[in-house]
N, C-alpha and C positions, 0 to 999 in steps of 0.2 A: 561292493566287494571290498577287498583289502587294498590298502594303498601301496605304492611302490616301496616306501620306507619300511612298512611292516613286512613285506615279502623279502626285501634285502636283509632285514634283521633275522628272519627265520632261516634264510639260506646261510648266513654267516654263522649263526648259532649251531646249525646242523654240521657245517664244515668243521668248526672248532671241536665239536663233540667227536666226530669221526677221527680227527687228527689226534685228540687225546687218547682215544681208544687204541689207535694204532701204536702210539708211543708206549702205552701200558703193556700191550701185547709184545712189543719189541723188548721191553725191559724184562718181562717175565720169561721170554724165550731164552734169554741169556742164562737163566738159572738152570736150564737143562744141559748146558755145556759143562763138562768136567775136565778142566785142563790138566795136563801132565807135563809141565815144563821140566827141563833138566839143565843142570849147570855144573861146571867144574872150575875151581880156582886153584892156581898153583902160585906159591910164593917162590919165585925163581932166585931172588937174591935180596938180602937186606943191604941196601946201598949205604945208608948212614944210620947210625944209632948213637945219639949223643944227648948230653944234657945241655939245654939252651941257656942263654944268659940269664933268663928269669928263674932257672932252677928246675924247669920242667923237662921230662923225657920227650924226645922227638925222634921219629922213625921215618925213613924214606925207604921204600921197597919196590922191586920190580915184580909185577904181577902178570900172569897169563890167565885171562878170563875168557872162558868159552861157555856159551849157553844156547839152548834151543827153546825159545819162548813162543814158537809158532802156534802152539795149542791155546795160547791166551787170546788169540785173535778170532773173532767171529765177525759177522757182517755188521754188528753193532759197535765194534771197537774203533775208537778214534785214534788212540795212541796208547803206549805203555811207557810209564816212567820207571826206570830201573836204577837201583843203586847198590853198591857193595859197602858193607859196614864191618868194622872190626868190633867185636863185643868181648868184654872181659870184666872180671870182678876185681875190686880193690877193697881194702879194709873199710874205707869210708863209704863206698857205694856198691850195692849188690849187682848193678848192671851199668856198665859204661858202654856207650855206642859212639864210634867215631866213623863218620862217612869217609871212605877212601876214594870212591869213583862213582860217577853217575852218568846217565844218558837217557835220551828220549828215543824210543823206537816208534817211528811214524807209520810203519806198515808191516805186513807179514813177510815181505821180501827182506826186510832188515832184521827180522826177529831171530835169525840163526846167525850167530856171530862168534868170532874169536879175535881177541885183541891182546896185544902185548904192550903193556904200559907201566909207568910208575904211578904211585898213588897221586891222584889229582888234587886231593886235599891233604893238609898236614895231619899226620898221625901223632898227636900230642896228648900227653897226660899231665894233669895238674899235680905235679910232684914227681917223685922218683919211684914210681910203681911198676914200670914196664920191664925192668931187668929180669930175665928168666920167666916172664909172665906167659902163661898159656892163654890163648885167645881163639875165638871162633870167627870165621869169615861168613857173613850172612848176606845172601843176595835177596834183596827186597824188590817187589814190583807193585805198582799201582796201575790198574787197568782203568783207563778213562773212556767210558762209553759215549756214543753219540747221544743216547738218551738213557735215563735210568741212573741208578746209583753206582758210584765208583767202588771197586773192591780191591783189596790188597792181600798179599800173601808173601811167603819167603821160603828160601831153602837155606838150611844151616849146614856148614861144612866145618867139622871139628878137627882138632889135632895139630894146631899150629902153636909154635913157641918162639918167643923172642930170645936173642942171645943173652947170656949172663953178664957180659962185659960190653962197655961202650966201644964203638968203632968210629 
């Protein structure tokens, strides 16, 4: 008959194949989920708008960020990385993105939130391009699954403008 090593190898190979098939099915089942997250961001106050010592514009603002990202969570979701970015155009660059705030959402219980905060990262432009500048606030998220590929998406909120004068 067959030796113990041969039988153990066959059992291990079969187990790995079943595990790979289950992972593939889990990854494919996430494609059936159609998330519908919602978010709202308000700029409550521009705390500081000044030219730094290097000649760059720098902004500090108070934000109210509320979001419901619960629809991003399935049984295959490990966590969601979310960040808020200011996006604007300058004569030199067609798209400038500055990250203002970020966070990791570990579970569906934390996926519905509302926070009142100042920008976590400096809103700085290389030059004096921010006075009176229109910008969009974009909430980006990256869904990190337990198995399968990671996907990302965003919500864009328009209609924001910086002051004409430094404060």
